[in-house]
All heavy atoms as TSV, in Angstrom:
chain	resi	resn	atom	element	x	y	z
A	1	MET	N	N	15.928	-0.382	-0.112
A	1	MET	CA	C	15.546	-1.512	-0.994
A	1	MET	C	C	14.339	-2.225	-0.395
A	1	MET	O	O	13.582	-2.803	-1.205
A	1	MET	CB	C	16.681	-2.377	-1.230
A	1	MET	CG	C	16.433	-3.571	-2.073
A	1	MET	SD	S	17.696	-4.019	-3.096
A	1	MET	CE	C	17.138	-5.548	-3.723
A	2	ALA	N	N	14.103	-2.209	0.772
A	2	ALA	CA	C	13.073	-2.960	1.420
A	2	ALA	C	C	11.679	-2.552	0.933
A	2	ALA	O	O	10.801	-3.392	0.826
A	2	ALA	CB	C	13.208	-2.825	3.004
A	3	ASN	N	N	11.534	-1.322	0.694
A	3	ASN	CA	C	10.170	-0.822	0.224
A	3	ASN	C	C	10.147	-0.544	-1.229
A	3	ASN	O	O	9.205	0.192	-1.739
A	3	ASN	CB	C	9.821	0.439	0.959
A	3	ASN	CG	C	9.546	0.181	2.487
A	3	ASN	OD1	O	9.087	-0.912	2.811
A	3	ASN	ND2	N	9.858	1.162	3.356
A	4	SER	N	N	11.075	-1.150	-1.946
A	4	SER	CA	C	11.130	-0.949	-3.428
A	4	SER	C	C	10.433	-2.094	-4.126
A	4	SER	O	O	10.071	-3.082	-3.598
A	4	SER	CB	C	12.567	-0.800	-3.899
A	4	SER	OG	O	13.251	-2.035	-3.747
A	5	PHE	N	N	10.305	-1.836	-5.432
A	5	PHE	CA	C	9.606	-2.838	-6.289
A	5	PHE	C	C	10.414	-4.233	-6.221
A	5	PHE	O	O	9.840	-5.308	-5.941
A	5	PHE	CB	C	9.546	-2.340	-7.686
A	5	PHE	CG	C	9.020	-3.379	-8.676
A	5	PHE	CD1	C	7.673	-3.516	-8.817
A	5	PHE	CD2	C	9.785	-4.165	-9.489
A	5	PHE	CE1	C	7.031	-4.467	-9.713
A	5	PHE	CE2	C	9.266	-5.090	-10.369
A	5	PHE	CZ	C	7.950	-5.177	-10.416
A	6	PHE	N	N	11.746	-4.094	-6.454
A	6	PHE	CA	C	12.600	-5.325	-6.473
A	6	PHE	C	C	12.762	-5.868	-5.051
A	6	PHE	O	O	13.009	-7.104	-4.888
A	6	PHE	CB	C	13.894	-5.112	-7.173
A	6	PHE	CG	C	13.785	-5.157	-8.637
A	6	PHE	CD1	C	13.758	-4.041	-9.452
A	6	PHE	CD2	C	13.529	-6.366	-9.285
A	6	PHE	CE1	C	13.613	-4.080	-10.823
A	6	PHE	CE2	C	13.355	-6.428	-10.657
A	6	PHE	CZ	C	13.435	-5.345	-11.413
A	7	GLY	N	N	12.678	-5.033	-4.074
A	7	GLY	CA	C	12.705	-5.488	-2.694
A	7	GLY	C	C	11.512	-6.474	-2.489
A	7	GLY	O	O	11.693	-7.621	-1.850
A	8	GLU	N	N	10.348	-6.140	-3.001
A	8	GLU	CA	C	9.181	-6.995	-2.826
A	8	GLU	C	C	9.335	-8.234	-3.667
A	8	GLU	O	O	8.999	-9.328	-3.261
A	8	GLU	CB	C	7.904	-6.156	-3.337
A	8	GLU	CG	C	6.663	-6.983	-3.251
A	8	GLU	CD	C	6.266	-7.295	-1.801
A	8	GLU	OE1	O	6.672	-6.710	-0.865
A	8	GLU	OE2	O	5.387	-8.296	-1.724
A	9	VAL	N	N	9.902	-8.140	-4.875
A	9	VAL	CA	C	10.171	-9.312	-5.648
A	9	VAL	C	C	11.041	-10.306	-4.927
A	9	VAL	O	O	10.771	-11.459	-4.785
A	9	VAL	CB	C	10.820	-8.952	-7.040
A	9	VAL	CG1	C	11.225	-10.142	-7.780
A	9	VAL	CG2	C	9.836	-8.136	-7.834
A	10	TYR	N	N	12.211	-9.762	-4.411
A	10	TYR	CA	C	13.087	-10.680	-3.643
A	10	TYR	C	C	12.483	-11.252	-2.406
A	10	TYR	O	O	12.688	-12.423	-2.076
A	10	TYR	CB	C	14.381	-9.918	-3.236
A	10	TYR	CG	C	15.247	-9.512	-4.422
A	10	TYR	CD1	C	15.866	-8.290	-4.497
A	10	TYR	CD2	C	15.469	-10.494	-5.518
A	10	TYR	CE1	C	16.645	-7.958	-5.556
A	10	TYR	CE2	C	16.279	-10.099	-6.566
A	10	TYR	CZ	C	16.876	-8.827	-6.584
A	10	TYR	OH	O	17.657	-8.461	-7.670
A	11	PHE	N	N	11.622	-10.481	-1.759
A	11	PHE	CA	C	10.955	-10.933	-0.608
A	11	PHE	C	C	9.995	-12.114	-0.963
A	11	PHE	O	O	9.928	-13.098	-0.301
A	11	PHE	CB	C	10.152	-9.808	0.111
A	11	PHE	CG	C	9.316	-10.294	1.286
A	11	PHE	CD1	C	9.903	-10.562	2.494
A	11	PHE	CD2	C	7.964	-10.463	1.124
A	11	PHE	CE1	C	9.090	-11.005	3.523
A	11	PHE	CE2	C	7.181	-10.920	2.159
A	11	PHE	CZ	C	7.805	-11.199	3.414
A	12	ARG	N	N	9.263	-11.943	-1.984
A	12	ARG	CA	C	8.355	-13.036	-2.400
A	12	ARG	C	C	9.045	-14.271	-2.860
A	12	ARG	O	O	8.597	-15.418	-2.551
A	12	ARG	CB	C	7.372	-12.526	-3.500
A	12	ARG	CG	C	6.385	-11.538	-3.008
A	12	ARG	CD	C	5.362	-11.245	-4.065
A	12	ARG	NE	N	4.495	-10.109	-3.621
A	12	ARG	CZ	C	3.433	-9.747	-4.305
A	12	ARG	NH1	N	3.015	-10.428	-5.341
A	12	ARG	NH2	N	2.717	-8.745	-3.854
A	13	VAL	N	N	10.175	-14.170	-3.608
A	13	VAL	CA	C	10.934	-15.314	-3.988
A	13	VAL	C	C	11.531	-15.987	-2.653
A	13	VAL	O	O	11.472	-17.225	-2.671
A	13	VAL	CB	C	12.070	-14.855	-4.972
A	13	VAL	CG1	C	13.004	-16.075	-5.258
A	13	VAL	CG2	C	11.548	-14.398	-6.250
A	14	SER	N	N	12.043	-15.180	-1.767
A	14	SER	CA	C	12.570	-15.747	-0.569
A	14	SER	C	C	11.481	-16.539	0.206
A	14	SER	O	O	11.748	-17.581	0.808
A	14	SER	CB	C	13.277	-14.757	0.318
A	14	SER	OG	O	12.276	-13.880	0.880
A	15	LYS	N	N	10.278	-15.949	0.263
A	15	LYS	CA	C	9.181	-16.582	0.937
A	15	LYS	C	C	8.815	-17.895	0.257
A	15	LYS	O	O	8.498	-18.965	0.838
A	15	LYS	CB	C	7.974	-15.669	0.961
A	15	LYS	CG	C	6.849	-16.139	1.823
A	15	LYS	CD	C	5.719	-15.069	1.801
A	15	LYS	CE	C	4.526	-15.511	2.583
A	15	LYS	NZ	N	3.525	-14.503	2.560
A	16	HIS	N	N	8.859	-17.901	-1.065
A	16	HIS	CA	C	8.524	-19.094	-1.915
A	16	HIS	C	C	9.555	-20.226	-1.658
A	16	HIS	O	O	9.105	-21.312	-1.518
A	16	HIS	CB	C	8.583	-18.698	-3.387
A	16	HIS	CG	C	8.335	-19.828	-4.338
A	16	HIS	ND1	N	7.124	-20.066	-4.844
A	16	HIS	CD2	C	9.147	-20.778	-4.840
A	16	HIS	CE1	C	7.186	-21.180	-5.660
A	16	HIS	NE2	N	8.452	-21.519	-5.689
A	17	LEU	N	N	10.731	-19.865	-1.551
A	17	LEU	CA	C	11.861	-20.857	-1.317
A	17	LEU	C	C	12.084	-21.162	0.161
A	17	LEU	O	O	12.772	-22.135	0.398
A	17	LEU	CB	C	13.133	-20.371	-1.994
A	17	LEU	CG	C	13.057	-20.164	-3.463
A	17	LEU	CD1	C	14.336	-19.549	-3.947
A	17	LEU	CD2	C	12.928	-21.528	-4.176
A	18	GLY	N	N	11.672	-20.338	1.041
A	18	GLY	CA	C	11.999	-20.463	2.457
A	18	GLY	C	C	13.423	-20.039	2.737
A	18	GLY	O	O	14.051	-20.575	3.680
A	19	TRP	N	N	13.936	-19.121	1.953
A	19	TRP	CA	C	15.283	-18.647	2.079
A	19	TRP	C	C	15.216	-17.237	2.691
A	19	TRP	O	O	14.213	-16.600	2.632
A	19	TRP	CB	C	16.010	-18.533	0.769
A	19	TRP	CG	C	16.320	-19.790	0.085
A	19	TRP	CD1	C	16.023	-21.038	0.490
A	19	TRP	CD2	C	17.025	-19.944	-1.149
A	19	TRP	NE1	N	16.503	-21.951	-0.400
A	19	TRP	CE2	C	17.120	-21.263	-1.454
A	19	TRP	CE3	C	17.597	-19.034	-2.026
A	19	TRP	CZ2	C	17.725	-21.817	-2.573
A	19	TRP	CZ3	C	18.234	-19.526	-3.202
A	19	TRP	CH2	C	18.355	-20.872	-3.435
A	20	LEU	N	N	16.346	-16.736	3.137
A	20	LEU	CA	C	16.521	-15.338	3.478
A	20	LEU	C	C	16.665	-14.477	2.198
A	20	LEU	O	O	17.139	-14.987	1.168
A	20	LEU	CB	C	17.801	-15.120	4.309
A	20	LEU	CG	C	17.791	-15.725	5.726
A	20	LEU	CD1	C	19.099	-15.613	6.362
A	20	LEU	CD2	C	16.710	-15.063	6.609
A	21	PRO	N	N	16.170	-13.231	2.205
A	21	PRO	CA	C	16.260	-12.447	0.968
A	21	PRO	C	C	17.745	-12.289	0.565
A	21	PRO	O	O	18.037	-12.277	-0.615
A	21	PRO	CB	C	15.701	-11.105	1.408
A	21	PRO	CG	C	14.711	-11.451	2.502
A	21	PRO	CD	C	15.330	-12.639	3.236
A	22	SER	N	N	18.652	-12.274	1.464
A	22	SER	CA	C	20.097	-12.134	1.015
A	22	SER	C	C	20.543	-13.344	0.241
A	22	SER	O	O	21.355	-13.253	-0.706
A	22	SER	CB	C	21.018	-11.936	2.302
A	22	SER	OG	O	20.817	-13.121	3.215
A	23	GLU	N	N	20.038	-14.577	0.540
A	23	GLU	CA	C	20.359	-15.708	-0.304
A	23	GLU	C	C	19.826	-15.611	-1.643
A	23	GLU	O	O	20.464	-16.050	-2.591
A	23	GLU	CB	C	19.815	-17.044	0.465
A	23	GLU	CG	C	20.534	-17.426	1.652
A	23	GLU	CD	C	21.962	-17.855	1.366
A	23	GLU	OE1	O	22.142	-18.668	0.407
A	23	GLU	OE2	O	22.862	-17.407	2.121
A	24	VAL	N	N	18.595	-15.056	-1.765
A	24	VAL	CA	C	18.014	-14.924	-3.081
A	24	VAL	C	C	18.885	-13.981	-3.932
A	24	VAL	O	O	19.227	-14.181	-5.106
A	24	VAL	CB	C	16.567	-14.377	-3.001
A	24	VAL	CG1	C	16.001	-14.057	-4.416
A	24	VAL	CG2	C	15.693	-15.419	-2.298
A	25	ILE	N	N	19.234	-12.869	-3.274
A	25	ILE	CA	C	20.060	-11.840	-4.022
A	25	ILE	C	C	21.437	-12.427	-4.366
A	25	ILE	O	O	21.869	-12.179	-5.456
A	25	ILE	CB	C	20.213	-10.563	-3.059
A	25	ILE	CG1	C	18.811	-9.886	-2.956
A	25	ILE	CG2	C	21.243	-9.607	-3.714
A	25	ILE	CD1	C	18.771	-8.801	-1.953
A	26	LYS	N	N	22.045	-13.202	-3.510
A	26	LYS	CA	C	23.287	-13.826	-3.768
A	26	LYS	C	C	23.199	-14.794	-4.965
A	26	LYS	O	O	24.182	-14.953	-5.743
A	26	LYS	CB	C	23.753	-14.563	-2.538
A	26	LYS	CG	C	25.261	-14.884	-2.563
A	26	LYS	CD	C	25.723	-15.657	-1.341
A	26	LYS	CE	C	25.011	-15.319	-0.024
A	26	LYS	NZ	N	25.614	-16.025	1.152
A	27	ASN	N	N	22.062	-15.509	-5.138
A	27	ASN	CA	C	21.948	-16.471	-6.163
A	27	ASN	C	C	20.988	-16.006	-7.284
A	27	ASN	O	O	20.535	-16.874	-8.053
A	27	ASN	CB	C	21.296	-17.740	-5.499
A	27	ASN	CG	C	22.232	-18.462	-4.527
A	27	ASN	OD1	O	23.283	-18.798	-4.954
A	27	ASN	ND2	N	21.872	-18.456	-3.315
A	28	LYS	N	N	20.843	-14.717	-7.476
A	28	LYS	CA	C	19.905	-14.196	-8.463
A	28	LYS	C	C	20.188	-14.510	-9.874
A	28	LYS	O	O	19.408	-14.436	-10.720
A	28	LYS	CB	C	19.687	-12.733	-8.272
A	28	LYS	CG	C	20.897	-11.832	-8.632
A	28	LYS	CD	C	20.549	-10.437	-8.381
A	28	LYS	CE	C	21.785	-9.557	-8.594
A	28	LYS	NZ	N	21.557	-8.184	-8.246
A	29	PHE	N	N	21.415	-14.949	-10.158
A	29	PHE	CA	C	21.822	-15.310	-11.570
A	29	PHE	C	C	21.619	-16.816	-11.782
A	29	PHE	O	O	21.861	-17.316	-12.944
A	29	PHE	CB	C	23.223	-14.830	-11.867
A	29	PHE	CG	C	23.332	-13.333	-11.818
A	29	PHE	CD1	C	24.108	-12.726	-10.919
A	29	PHE	CD2	C	22.651	-12.590	-12.781
A	29	PHE	CE1	C	24.144	-11.334	-10.855
A	29	PHE	CE2	C	22.707	-11.199	-12.785
A	29	PHE	CZ	C	23.510	-10.537	-11.823
A	30	ASN	N	N	21.249	-17.564	-10.767
A	30	ASN	CA	C	20.958	-18.980	-10.949
A	30	ASN	C	C	19.708	-19.079	-11.777
A	30	ASN	O	O	18.674	-18.390	-11.513
A	30	ASN	CB	C	20.697	-19.566	-9.587
A	30	ASN	CG	C	20.267	-21.049	-9.635
A	30	ASN	OD1	O	19.402	-21.394	-10.380
A	30	ASN	ND2	N	20.894	-21.855	-8.778
A	31	PRO	N	N	19.683	-19.909	-12.866
A	31	PRO	CA	C	18.477	-19.954	-13.733
A	31	PRO	C	C	17.177	-20.218	-13.039
A	31	PRO	O	O	16.116	-19.617	-13.411
A	31	PRO	CB	C	18.794	-21.070	-14.702
A	31	PRO	CG	C	20.320	-21.142	-14.666
A	31	PRO	CD	C	20.741	-20.774	-13.352
A	32	ASP	N	N	17.137	-21.044	-12.013
A	32	ASP	CA	C	15.909	-21.382	-11.334
A	32	ASP	C	C	15.432	-20.177	-10.553
A	32	ASP	O	O	14.258	-19.801	-10.486
A	32	ASP	CB	C	16.146	-22.523	-10.376
A	32	ASP	CG	C	16.369	-23.872	-11.055
A	32	ASP	OD1	O	15.861	-23.979	-12.226
A	32	ASP	OD2	O	17.173	-24.634	-10.540
A	33	ILE	N	N	16.332	-19.404	-9.956
A	33	ILE	CA	C	16.032	-18.219	-9.136
A	33	ILE	C	C	15.588	-17.094	-10.043
A	33	ILE	O	O	14.646	-16.378	-9.827
A	33	ILE	CB	C	17.204	-17.796	-8.251
A	33	ILE	CG1	C	17.774	-18.869	-7.394
A	33	ILE	CG2	C	16.844	-16.551	-7.433
A	33	ILE	CD1	C	16.681	-19.578	-6.459
A	34	LYS	N	N	16.313	-17.092	-11.175
A	34	LYS	CA	C	15.980	-15.993	-12.249
A	34	LYS	C	C	14.568	-16.237	-12.677
A	34	LYS	O	O	13.794	-15.240	-12.913
A	34	LYS	CB	C	16.977	-16.060	-13.376
A	34	LYS	CG	C	17.060	-14.786	-14.146
A	34	LYS	CD	C	18.277	-14.883	-15.099
A	34	LYS	CE	C	18.685	-13.486	-15.381
A	34	LYS	NZ	N	19.914	-13.396	-16.123
A	35	PHE	N	N	14.184	-17.465	-12.920
A	35	PHE	CA	C	12.844	-17.773	-13.423
A	35	PHE	C	C	11.763	-17.297	-12.387
A	35	PHE	O	O	10.820	-16.677	-12.715
A	35	PHE	CB	C	12.714	-19.273	-13.628
A	35	PHE	CG	C	11.361	-19.715	-13.939
A	35	PHE	CD1	C	10.807	-19.528	-15.197
A	35	PHE	CD2	C	10.495	-20.245	-13.022
A	35	PHE	CE1	C	9.471	-19.911	-15.572
A	35	PHE	CE2	C	9.152	-20.680	-13.315
A	35	PHE	CZ	C	8.738	-20.483	-14.582
A	36	LEU	N	N	12.046	-17.594	-11.095
A	36	LEU	CA	C	11.105	-17.076	-10.033
A	36	LEU	C	C	11.064	-15.566	-9.943
A	36	LEU	O	O	10.011	-15.000	-9.705
A	36	LEU	CB	C	11.512	-17.686	-8.678
A	36	LEU	CG	C	11.288	-19.164	-8.533
A	36	LEU	CD1	C	11.872	-19.733	-7.197
A	36	LEU	CD2	C	9.745	-19.458	-8.540
A	37	ILE	N	N	12.163	-14.941	-10.126
A	37	ILE	CA	C	12.234	-13.465	-10.138
A	37	ILE	C	C	11.384	-12.933	-11.278
A	37	ILE	O	O	10.549	-11.979	-11.080
A	37	ILE	CB	C	13.676	-12.925	-10.201
A	37	ILE	CG1	C	14.453	-13.245	-8.867
A	37	ILE	CG2	C	13.780	-11.439	-10.593
A	37	ILE	CD1	C	15.897	-12.997	-8.970
A	38	PHE	N	N	11.473	-13.501	-12.440
A	38	PHE	CA	C	10.668	-13.060	-13.545
A	38	PHE	C	C	9.142	-13.335	-13.264
A	38	PHE	O	O	8.338	-12.513	-13.535
A	38	PHE	CB	C	11.039	-13.813	-14.888
A	38	PHE	CG	C	12.334	-13.382	-15.496
A	38	PHE	CD1	C	13.121	-14.290	-16.119
A	38	PHE	CD2	C	12.754	-12.102	-15.405
A	38	PHE	CE1	C	14.356	-13.902	-16.691
A	38	PHE	CE2	C	13.985	-11.729	-15.988
A	38	PHE	CZ	C	14.755	-12.578	-16.586
A	39	LYS	N	N	8.927	-14.434	-12.705
A	39	LYS	CA	C	7.437	-14.843	-12.358
A	39	LYS	C	C	6.883	-13.767	-11.394
A	39	LYS	O	O	5.766	-13.225	-11.635
A	39	LYS	CB	C	7.448	-16.200	-11.777
A	39	LYS	CG	C	6.022	-16.692	-11.319
A	39	LYS	CD	C	6.133	-17.875	-10.423
A	39	LYS	CE	C	4.876	-18.438	-9.962
A	39	LYS	NZ	N	3.996	-17.583	-9.246
A	40	TYR	N	N	7.612	-13.510	-10.276
A	40	TYR	CA	C	7.065	-12.578	-9.319
A	40	TYR	C	C	7.041	-11.148	-9.771
A	40	TYR	O	O	6.249	-10.338	-9.378
A	40	TYR	CB	C	7.831	-12.743	-8.013
A	40	TYR	CG	C	7.276	-13.961	-7.278
A	40	TYR	CD1	C	8.118	-15.161	-7.194
A	40	TYR	CD2	C	6.020	-14.100	-6.771
A	40	TYR	CE1	C	7.599	-16.301	-6.572
A	40	TYR	CE2	C	5.493	-15.211	-6.105
A	40	TYR	CZ	C	6.383	-16.348	-5.986
A	40	TYR	OH	O	5.837	-17.520	-5.447
A	41	THR	N	N	8.038	-10.754	-10.695
A	41	THR	CA	C	8.067	-9.435	-11.291
A	41	THR	C	C	6.760	-9.269	-12.076
A	41	THR	O	O	6.037	-8.174	-11.912
A	41	THR	CB	C	9.286	-9.276	-12.129
A	41	THR	OG1	O	10.433	-9.370	-11.369
A	41	THR	CG2	C	9.251	-7.933	-12.773
A	42	ALA	N	N	6.406	-10.228	-12.879
A	42	ALA	CA	C	5.147	-10.150	-13.643
A	42	ALA	C	C	3.940	-10.078	-12.833
A	42	ALA	O	O	2.974	-9.340	-13.051
A	42	ALA	CB	C	5.143	-11.261	-14.677
A	43	GLU	N	N	3.957	-10.915	-11.719
A	43	GLU	CA	C	2.828	-10.942	-10.857
A	43	GLU	C	C	2.622	-9.612	-10.130
A	43	GLU	O	O	1.486	-9.050	-10.037
A	43	GLU	CB	C	3.098	-12.031	-9.776
A	43	GLU	CG	C	1.912	-12.264	-8.821
A	43	GLU	CD	C	2.234	-13.462	-7.901
A	43	GLU	OE1	O	2.216	-14.591	-8.322
A	43	GLU	OE2	O	2.468	-13.089	-6.792
A	44	ILE	N	N	3.668	-8.936	-9.641
A	44	ILE	CA	C	3.532	-7.710	-8.999
A	44	ILE	C	C	3.138	-6.635	-10.011
A	44	ILE	O	O	2.353	-5.742	-9.648
A	44	ILE	CB	C	4.891	-7.395	-8.283
A	44	ILE	CG1	C	5.176	-8.279	-7.136
A	44	ILE	CG2	C	4.829	-5.914	-7.770
A	44	ILE	CD1	C	6.485	-8.209	-6.530
A	45	ARG	N	N	3.648	-6.680	-11.215
A	45	ARG	CA	C	3.309	-5.705	-12.193
A	45	ARG	C	C	1.780	-5.760	-12.530
A	45	ARG	O	O	1.104	-4.775	-12.677
A	45	ARG	CB	C	4.011	-5.817	-13.527
A	45	ARG	CG	C	5.441	-5.242	-13.338
A	45	ARG	CD	C	6.224	-5.072	-14.613
A	45	ARG	NE	N	7.477	-4.413	-14.338
A	45	ARG	CZ	C	8.575	-4.812	-14.902
A	45	ARG	NH1	N	8.674	-5.893	-15.686
A	45	ARG	NH2	N	9.737	-4.172	-14.564
A	46	ASN	N	N	1.258	-7.010	-12.564
A	46	ASN	CA	C	-0.157	-7.157	-12.797
A	46	ASN	C	C	-0.977	-6.653	-11.668
A	46	ASN	O	O	-2.044	-6.064	-11.821
A	46	ASN	CB	C	-0.462	-8.590	-13.077
A	46	ASN	CG	C	-0.073	-9.127	-14.431
A	46	ASN	OD1	O	-0.039	-8.308	-15.391
A	46	ASN	ND2	N	0.187	-10.382	-14.601
A	47	GLU	N	N	-0.525	-6.937	-10.400
A	47	GLU	CA	C	-1.155	-6.332	-9.222
A	47	GLU	C	C	-1.274	-4.819	-9.241
A	47	GLU	O	O	-2.255	-4.268	-8.906
A	47	GLU	CB	C	-0.567	-6.831	-7.952
A	47	GLU	CG	C	-0.697	-8.311	-7.691
A	47	GLU	CD	C	0.109	-8.748	-6.531
A	47	GLU	OE1	O	0.712	-7.912	-5.768
A	47	GLU	OE2	O	0.185	-9.991	-6.283
A	48	ILE	N	N	-0.185	-4.207	-9.697
A	48	ILE	CA	C	-0.102	-2.742	-9.761
A	48	ILE	C	C	-1.105	-2.260	-10.832
A	48	ILE	O	O	-1.852	-1.314	-10.568
A	48	ILE	CB	C	1.330	-2.236	-10.073
A	48	ILE	CG1	C	2.208	-2.578	-8.917
A	48	ILE	CG2	C	1.315	-0.768	-10.473
A	48	ILE	CD1	C	3.693	-2.362	-9.149
A	49	LYS	N	N	-1.110	-2.925	-12.000
A	49	LYS	CA	C	-2.046	-2.527	-13.053
A	49	LYS	C	C	-3.563	-2.657	-12.605
A	49	LYS	O	O	-4.404	-1.790	-12.850
A	49	LYS	CB	C	-1.889	-3.358	-14.282
A	49	LYS	CG	C	-0.705	-3.003	-15.103
A	49	LYS	CD	C	-0.637	-3.912	-16.383
A	49	LYS	CE	C	0.621	-3.622	-17.129
A	49	LYS	NZ	N	0.755	-4.462	-18.329
A	50	GLN	N	N	-3.805	-3.748	-11.906
A	50	GLN	CA	C	-5.164	-3.969	-11.408
A	50	GLN	C	C	-5.497	-2.831	-10.357
A	50	GLN	O	O	-6.661	-2.327	-10.352
A	50	GLN	CB	C	-5.371	-5.355	-10.742
A	50	GLN	CG	C	-5.337	-6.509	-11.691
A	50	GLN	CD	C	-6.527	-6.482	-12.626
A	50	GLN	OE1	O	-7.540	-5.872	-12.375
A	50	GLN	NE2	N	-6.405	-7.215	-13.716
A	51	SER	N	N	-4.542	-2.543	-9.493
A	51	SER	CA	C	-4.815	-1.527	-8.491
A	51	SER	C	C	-5.103	-0.182	-9.152
A	51	SER	O	O	-6.025	0.612	-8.727
A	51	SER	CB	C	-3.631	-1.433	-7.576
A	51	SER	OG	O	-3.751	-0.381	-6.637
A	52	GLU	N	N	-4.321	0.178	-10.143
A	52	GLU	CA	C	-4.496	1.445	-10.862
A	52	GLU	C	C	-5.837	1.427	-11.608
A	52	GLU	O	O	-6.536	2.503	-11.576
A	52	GLU	CB	C	-3.364	1.658	-11.824
A	52	GLU	CG	C	-2.032	2.010	-11.177
A	52	GLU	CD	C	-0.817	2.135	-12.105
A	52	GLU	OE1	O	-0.944	1.747	-13.302
A	52	GLU	OE2	O	0.233	2.443	-11.616
A	53	LYS	N	N	-6.240	0.347	-12.145
A	53	LYS	CA	C	-7.533	0.190	-12.838
A	53	LYS	C	C	-8.588	0.414	-11.886
A	53	LYS	O	O	-9.587	1.232	-12.200
A	53	LYS	CB	C	-7.622	-1.137	-13.520
A	53	LYS	CG	C	-8.803	-1.335	-14.369
A	53	LYS	CD	C	-8.783	-2.684	-15.036
A	53	LYS	CE	C	-9.985	-2.987	-15.875
A	53	LYS	NZ	N	-10.010	-4.247	-16.482
A	54	ILE	N	N	-8.555	-0.193	-10.690
A	54	ILE	CA	C	-9.603	-0.012	-9.690
A	54	ILE	C	C	-9.678	1.443	-9.231
A	54	ILE	O	O	-10.773	2.027	-9.021
A	54	ILE	CB	C	-9.368	-0.979	-8.519
A	54	ILE	CG1	C	-9.619	-2.444	-8.946
A	54	ILE	CG2	C	-10.255	-0.626	-7.332
A	54	ILE	CD1	C	-9.191	-3.434	-7.981
A	55	LYS	N	N	-8.531	2.022	-9.014
A	55	LYS	CA	C	-8.509	3.505	-8.585
A	55	LYS	C	C	-9.099	4.403	-9.587
A	55	LYS	O	O	-9.832	5.292	-9.277
A	55	LYS	CB	C	-7.045	3.937	-8.317
A	55	LYS	CG	C	-6.458	3.404	-7.018
A	55	LYS	CD	C	-5.021	3.857	-6.917
A	55	LYS	CE	C	-4.316	3.252	-5.726
A	55	LYS	NZ	N	-2.908	3.611	-5.567
A	56	GLU	N	N	-8.845	4.108	-10.892
A	56	GLU	CA	C	-9.426	4.861	-11.932
A	56	GLU	C	C	-10.926	4.740	-12.011
A	56	GLU	O	O	-11.719	5.701	-12.164
A	56	GLU	CB	C	-8.806	4.423	-13.305
A	56	GLU	CG	C	-9.069	5.372	-14.413
A	56	GLU	CD	C	-8.455	6.746	-14.215
A	56	GLU	OE1	O	-7.322	6.862	-13.703
A	56	GLU	OE2	O	-9.188	7.733	-14.587
A	57	GLN	N	N	-11.426	3.464	-11.761
A	57	GLN	CA	C	-12.900	3.237	-11.764
A	57	GLN	C	C	-13.533	3.947	-10.576
A	57	GLN	O	O	-14.630	4.422	-10.652
A	57	GLN	CB	C	-13.143	1.695	-11.714
A	57	GLN	CG	C	-12.837	1.043	-12.958
A	57	GLN	CD	C	-12.954	-0.476	-12.811
A	57	GLN	OE1	O	-13.101	-1.039	-11.752
A	57	GLN	NE2	N	-13.013	-1.180	-14.038
A	58	MET	N	N	-12.772	3.983	-9.466
A	58	MET	CA	C	-13.370	4.649	-8.220
A	58	MET	C	C	-13.506	6.212	-8.467
A	58	MET	O	O	-14.438	6.801	-7.985
A	58	MET	CB	C	-12.456	4.394	-7.077
A	58	MET	CG	C	-12.399	2.966	-6.604
A	58	MET	SD	S	-13.955	2.366	-5.954
A	58	MET	CE	C	-13.916	3.177	-4.351
A	59	LYS	N	N	-12.508	6.723	-9.208
A	59	LYS	CA	C	-12.571	8.205	-9.530
A	59	LYS	C	C	-13.741	8.474	-10.465
A	59	LYS	O	O	-14.302	9.508	-10.355
A	59	LYS	CB	C	-11.256	8.596	-10.210
A	59	LYS	CG	C	-10.114	8.732	-9.279
A	59	LYS	CD	C	-8.863	9.244	-10.002
A	59	LYS	CE	C	-7.696	9.259	-9.139
A	59	LYS	NZ	N	-6.457	9.684	-9.852
A	60	GLU	N	N	-14.060	7.596	-11.313
A	60	GLU	CA	C	-15.101	7.792	-12.315
A	60	GLU	C	C	-16.555	7.720	-11.627
A	60	GLU	O	O	-17.462	8.325	-12.181
A	60	GLU	CB	C	-15.070	6.751	-13.425
A	60	GLU	CG	C	-13.884	6.988	-14.361
A	60	GLU	CD	C	-13.746	5.825	-15.354
A	60	GLU	OE1	O	-14.579	4.965	-15.389
A	60	GLU	OE2	O	-12.796	5.948	-16.173
A	61	THR	N	N	-16.602	6.975	-10.586
A	61	THR	CA	C	-17.955	6.860	-9.939
A	61	THR	C	C	-18.179	7.854	-8.809
A	61	THR	O	O	-17.465	8.616	-8.390
A	61	THR	CB	C	-18.170	5.528	-9.362
A	61	THR	OG1	O	-17.120	5.211	-8.388
A	61	THR	CG2	C	-18.205	4.449	-10.457
């Protein structure tokens, strides 16, 4: 899980809150934590899209 998509989400949320990742996972159904999980999920997906877009541009040139 450490190198997975959601592992990265939990890691970023834990960094944001100053908690251990296990605390984030334990409290993932708390509305405030859920909101942060959604926020960082969207952020990581946008980073992946940007990375793929850059890779595609690099192939074209």
